[in-house]
C-alpha positions as CSV (number, residue, x, y, z in Angstrom):
1,M,0.1,0.0,0.0
2,R,1.5,3.2,-1.0
3,A,0.1,6.5,1.2
4,L,0.5,9.9,1.9
5,F,-0.1,11.4,5.5
6,F,-2.0,14.5,6.2
7,G,-1.6,15.7,10.0
8,T,-0.3,18.5,12.2
9,P,-0.1,18.3,16.1
10,A,0.9,15.7,18.6
11,I,-2.3,13.7,18.8
12,A,-1.4,12.6,14.9
13,V,2.2,11.1,15.4
14,P,1.2,7.6,16.8
15,A,-1.0,7.3,13.3
16,L,2.2,8.3,11.3
17,E,4.1,5.7,13.2
18,A,1.5,3.3,12.4
19,L,1.3,4.0,9.0
20,A,5.0,3.8,8.2
21,S,4.9,0.5,9.7
22,L,2.3,-1.1,7.0
23,A,2.8,1.0,4.3
24,D,5.1,3.0,1.8
25,V,4.5,6.6,2.8
26,A,5.1,8.6,-0.2
27,G,4.9,11.8,1.4
28,V,3.8,13.8,4.5
29,V,1.8,17.0,4.7
30,C,1.6,19.0,7.7
31,Q,1.3,22.8,8.4
32,P,3.8,25.4,8.2
33,D,6.4,25.8,11.1
34,R,4.9,28.6,13.6
35,P,6.1,30.9,16.0
36,A,6.0,30.1,19.6
37,G,7.2,30.6,23.1
38,R,8.4,33.9,24.5
39,G,11.0,34.6,21.9
40,L,8.5,33.5,19.3
41,E,10.8,31.2,17.6
42,L,9.5,29.4,14.5
43,R,8.8,25.7,15.8
44,A,8.0,22.7,13.8
45,P,4.8,20.8,14.5
46,P,5.3,17.4,15.9
47,V,4.2,15.4,13.0
48,K,7.0,17.1,11.0
49,E,9.7,16.3,13.7
50,R,8.4,12.7,13.5
51,A,8.3,12.4,9.9
52,L,11.9,13.6,9.4
53,A,13.1,11.0,11.9
54,L,11.8,8.5,10.1
55,G,13.2,9.9,6.8
56,L,10.1,10.3,5.2
57,E,9.8,13.6,2.7
58,V,7.6,16.2,4.2
59,V,5.8,19.4,2.7
60,Q,4.3,22.1,4.5
61,P,2.0,24.4,1.8
62,T,0.7,27.7,2.8
63,K,-1.9,27.3,0.4
64,I,-3.2,23.8,-0.4
65,R,-6.1,25.1,-3.0
66,T,-3.7,25.3,-5.8
67,E,-2.9,23.5,-8.8
68,E,0.5,22.8,-7.9
69,F,-0.2,21.3,-4.9
70,A,-2.9,19.0,-6.3
71,E,-0.4,18.1,-9.1
72,W,2.0,17.5,-6.3
73,V,-0.2,14.9,-4.6
74,R,-1.3,13.4,-7.6
75,S,2.3,12.8,-8.6
76,R,2.7,10.7,-5.3
77,Q,0.5,8.2,-7.0
78,A,-1.1,6.9,-3.6
79,D,-3.6,4.6,-3.1
80,V,-4.7,6.5,-0.1
81,A,-4.2,10.0,1.8
82,L,-4.8,9.3,5.8
83,V,-5.9,12.3,7.4
84,I,-5.6,13.4,11.1
85,A,-5.8,16.6,12.6
86,Y,-4.2,18.2,9.7
87,G,-6.3,21.8,10.5
88,R,-7.5,22.6,6.7
89,I,-10.5,21.7,4.8
90,L,-9.0,19.5,1.7
91,P,-10.6,20.6,-1.6
92,P,-12.0,18.4,-4.2
93,A,-9.1,18.1,-6.2
94,L,-7.1,16.8,-3.5
95,L,-10.1,14.3,-2.1
96,A,-9.8,12.8,-5.5
97,A,-6.5,12.4,-6.2
98,P,-5.5,8.8,-4.3
99,R,-6.6,6.0,-5.9
100,R,-9.0,5.2,-3.1
101,G,-9.4,8.9,-2.4
102,C,-8.7,10.6,1.4
103,M,-9.8,8.6,4.3
104,N,-9.8,10.3,8.0
105,L,-9.5,9.3,11.4
106,H,-12.1,11.6,13.3
107,A,-11.8,11.7,17.1
108,S,-15.6,11.0,17.9
109,I,-18.3,8.4,17.3
110,L,-19.6,10.0,14.6
111,P,-22.2,11.7,13.7
112,K,-21.7,13.2,17.0
113,Y,-19.1,15.9,17.1
114,R,-18.6,16.8,13.7
115,G,-15.8,19.8,13.6
116,A,-12.4,20.7,14.6
117,A,-12.6,20.0,18.5
118,P,-14.6,16.8,18.9
119,I,-12.3,15.9,22.1
120,T,-12.7,19.1,23.9
121,W,-16.8,19.4,23.5
122,A,-17.2,15.6,24.0
123,I,-16.2,16.3,27.7
124,V,-17.6,19.7,27.9
125,R,-20.9,18.3,27.3
126,G,-20.6,15.5,29.6
127,E,-20.2,12.4,27.7
128,S,-18.9,9.2,28.9
129,E,-17.8,7.7,25.6
130,T,-15.8,8.9,22.6
131,G,-14.1,7.1,20.0
132,I,-12.1,7.1,16.5
133,S,-14.0,6.7,13.4
134,L,-12.2,5.5,10.6
135,M,-14.3,7.4,7.6
136,Q,-14.2,8.2,3.7
137,M,-13.8,12.0,3.4
138,D,-16.2,13.9,1.1
139,E,-16.7,17.4,0.3
140,G,-18.4,18.2,3.7
141,C,-17.5,18.6,7.5
142,D,-16.9,15.0,8.8
143,T,-19.9,14.0,6.8
144,G,-18.4,11.1,4.7
145,P,-19.3,7.6,5.3
146,V,-17.8,5.6,8.2
147,F,-15.8,2.4,7.7
148,S,-15.5,1.2,11.5
149,I,-15.8,3.1,15.0
150,T,-13.3,2.3,17.8
151,R,-14.7,3.0,21.3
152,T,-13.0,4.3,24.4
153,P,-14.5,5.3,27.9
154,I,-14.1,9.2,29.2
155,G,-13.1,8.9,32.5
156,P,-15.0,11.6,35.0
157,E,-12.1,13.1,36.0
158,Q,-10.3,13.1,32.9
159,T,-8.9,16.1,31.3
160,A,-9.1,16.9,27.5
161,D,-5.0,16.7,27.7
162,E,-5.2,13.2,29.0
163,L,-7.8,12.2,26.5
164,F,-5.9,13.8,23.6
165,E,-2.9,11.2,24.5
166,V,-5.5,8.0,24.7
167,M,-7.2,9.3,21.3
168,G,-3.7,9.5,19.5
169,R,-3.1,6.0,20.6
170,L,-6.3,4.6,19.8
171,A,-6.2,6.1,16.2
172,A,-2.6,4.2,15.5
173,D,-4.7,1.3,16.8
174,V,-7.4,1.9,13.6
175,V,-4.4,2.2,11.3
176,R,-2.9,-1.1,12.0
177,A,-6.4,-2.8,12.4
178,D,-8.8,-1.4,9.8
179,L,-7.0,0.7,7.1
180,A,-5.6,-1.7,4.7
181,R,-8.8,-3.4,5.1
182,A,-10.7,-0.3,4.3
183,V,-8.4,0.3,1.0
184,A,-8.8,-2.9,-0.3
185,G,-12.4,-2.8,-0.2
186,E,-13.0,-5.2,2.7
187,L,-14.7,-2.9,5.0
188,E,-18.1,-1.3,3.8
189,A,-18.6,2.4,4.8
190,A,-22.3,3.2,6.5
191,P,-23.5,6.5,5.5
192,Q,-24.2,8.9,8.7
193,D,-27.5,10.0,9.9
194,G,-27.0,13.7,9.4
195,A,-30.2,14.0,11.6
196,A,-28.4,12.7,14.5
197,A,-25.2,14.9,13.8
198,T,-24.1,17.3,16.7
199,E,-21.2,20.0,16.2
200,A,-17.8,20.4,17.8
201,P,-16.7,23.9,16.5
202,L,-13.4,25.2,16.5
203,L,-12.2,26.6,20.2
204,E,-12.0,30.5,20.7
205,K,-10.7,31.9,23.9
206,S,-13.9,32.9,24.9
207,D,-15.2,29.4,25.1
208,G,-13.2,29.0,28.2
209,R,-15.2,31.5,30.2
210,V,-16.8,29.4,33.2
211,P,-20.0,28.9,33.4
212,W,-21.0,29.3,36.8
213,G,-24.9,29.4,36.3
214,K,-24.6,25.5,35.3
215,A,-25.1,22.9,37.6
216,A,-21.5,21.9,39.4
217,R,-21.0,18.7,37.7
218,A,-21.4,20.7,34.1
219,V,-18.8,23.6,35.1
220,H,-16.6,21.0,36.4
221,D,-16.9,19.0,32.8
222,H,-15.8,22.7,31.4
223,V,-12.8,22.9,33.3
224,R,-11.8,19.5,32.4
225,G,-12.7,19.7,28.7
226,M,-11.0,23.4,28.5
227,T,-7.8,22.3,30.0
228,S,-5.2,23.2,28.9
229,W,-6.5,25.4,25.7
230,P,-8.2,27.4,25.7
231,G,-8.6,27.1,29.7
232,A,-11.0,27.6,31.9
233,A,-11.2,31.1,33.0
234,T,-13.2,33.4,35.0
235,T,-12.6,36.6,36.6
236,T,-11.9,37.6,40.5
237,R,-13.2,40.7,42.7
238,D,-10.7,43.0,41.1
239,G,-11.3,42.0,37.6
240,K,-8.1,40.0,37.1
241,G,-8.3,36.8,35.6
242,L,-8.0,33.5,37.2
243,K,-7.9,30.2,35.7
244,L,-9.1,27.0,36.9
245,L,-6.8,24.1,36.5
246,S,-8.3,21.4,38.7
247,T,-11.6,21.2,40.5
248,R,-14.1,18.8,41.8
249,V,-17.5,18.6,42.4
250,A,-18.4,19.4,46.3
251,T,-20.4,16.3,48.0
252,E,-22.2,18.9,50.2
253,A,-22.9,22.7,49.9
254,G,-23.5,23.8,53.5
255,T,-24.5,27.4,52.6
256,R,-26.1,28.8,49.0
257,G,-25.5,31.7,46.7
258,A,-25.8,33.4,43.6
259,P,-23.7,31.3,41.0
260,G,-20.2,32.3,41.3
261,T,-20.0,33.3,44.7
262,V,-17.6,32.2,46.9
263,L,-18.9,30.3,49.8
264,R,-15.9,28.7,51.3
265,A,-12.1,30.0,51.4
266,D,-10.2,28.2,54.4
267,R,-7.3,25.7,54.8
268,G,-10.0,23.4,54.5
269,G,-10.6,24.4,50.8
270,I,-12.6,26.7,48.1
271,E,-16.1,26.1,47.4
272,V,-17.9,28.2,44.7
273,A,-21.8,28.2,44.0
274,C,-22.8,27.0,40.8
275,G,-26.6,27.0,39.5
276,E,-27.1,23.8,41.2
277,G,-24.5,22.8,44.1
278,A,-21.2,23.8,44.4
279,L,-17.6,23.4,42.7
280,C,-14.2,23.3,45.0
281,I,-11.4,24.7,43.2
282,L,-8.3,22.7,43.8
283,R,-5.5,24.4,42.0
284,A,-6.0,27.8,39.8
285,Q,-3.5,30.5,38.5
286,R,-4.0,34.1,38.9
287,E,-3.2,36.1,36.1
288,S,0.4,36.9,36.0
289,K,1.0,34.4,38.8
290,R,2.3,30.9,39.1
291,A,-0.5,28.2,39.7
292,A,-1.1,27.5,43.3
293,D,-3.1,25.1,45.2
294,A,-6.2,26.3,47.2
295,S,-4.4,26.7,50.3
296,E,-2.1,29.3,48.7
297,L,-5.2,31.1,47.1
298,V,-6.6,31.5,50.2
299,S,-3.3,32.7,52.1
300,G,-2.6,34.9,49.5
301,R,-5.9,36.7,49.6
302,A,-6.9,36.1,46.0
303,L,-10.3,34.6,47.0
304,A,-12.6,35.4,50.3
305,V,-15.9,34.5,50.8
306,G,-18.8,36.6,49.6
307,D,-16.2,37.1,46.2
308,V,-18.3,36.7,43.2
309,L,-16.2,35.3,40.5
310,G,-17.4,36.7,36.8
311,F,-20.2,35.2,35.1
312,D,-21.9,36.1,31.9
313,P,-23.9,33.8,30.5
314,S,-24.7,35.5,27.1
315,A,-20.8,34.7,26.3
316,Q,-21.3,30.9,26.7
317,R,-21.6,28.0,24.0
318,G,-22.2,24.6,24.1
């Protein structure tokens, strides 16, 4: 099997390694190097670094809707292009270039969570299960027929960062188990039920705003899902930003208050009222400060009983 690979971030690396173990990889396509860190030095994406280590050809087009790039893809004479977290929508000319087209490893149980951020939104919305869907790509956004779905549980305390690692390994398992069979026509692709589709839109920084008006469990899920990008953010009494890093649902809320109100702030911990129940803040980071646990936040007078943390329901989404 001769294949192309399209992918960019760390979650795609295990799938690339799996593909290289069973196919002749004719080229790897990833997004261009980007400025990163305080010095804003150009940094190669993880897929590029691993591909070069494997001795594979890497291309990083700034534009993919050009005849020049389409011709490069056609010239590879690939049986299939495998795509995972590439970060751009492929035009029809690319989708049709390989003999068996392009196949995508999508990180959800399709048709649920179509879009750019399925892992985060699955956690935010309280799902207990997700998976990798191997699908034939078409011109829609994750709308193509599905060859296989491999499921995995989402732990009640699992963060998006942790689940990303699990999903990367799971994607590699799917490549080894199902890709060659799909390319050979041994797996039948089933059409998706569009009526059952849900969306997982690209994350924006504003999506991280903590929705204190929701139930404590939903707020906790929000914190888990937004870790570490864009981060679960709120504001303190002085208007400064506060990023929640670790939380848990309070087993009992002794007092009640308006959503976002600090009910308790002592050596025993910090509890904040939600629309239903309360949330314990275990670890957080104040604006321009280092991360601190609850006792440090209290001793540093970052939070006190009666404070109301920022709440803007109109800014919530999902």
